[in-house]
Phi, psi and omega in degrees: 000311180290327179294320178294322177298315181296318179295317179294316179298316180296315179296318178296321179295317180296314180297316180297316179295324178296316180295315181295318178297321178295317179296322179291326183282341182303311180300324179291322179293322181282335182269010183300329182273337179259101186296319182292323178293319179297318179296318178296316179297320179297318179296317181296311181295319178297319179294316179296318178298318178297315180295322176295318178298316178297320178297317179295316178298317178300314180299318183288314187280311189266316180284318179280356178056044175289139181065015177075015178282000000 
C-alpha cells in the first residue's frame, strides 16, 4: 500500500517537474533569434533566482537562528 503511494507520488513529481521545466523553457526557445530579448530574460530569471536564494538564506540564518544570530 505504501509502496504504491510512493510510486504514484514519484511518477507525479517527475511528470510535474517535466511540465514546469518545459513551460519555463518555452520563452528561451522562442527568443533564440532575438538576442536582446534572450539577454533580458536571462537577467530577469537570474535576478529572481538570486532573490529567492537570499530569502532562503535569510530564513535559515536569521529567522531559524542558525549560528546564534
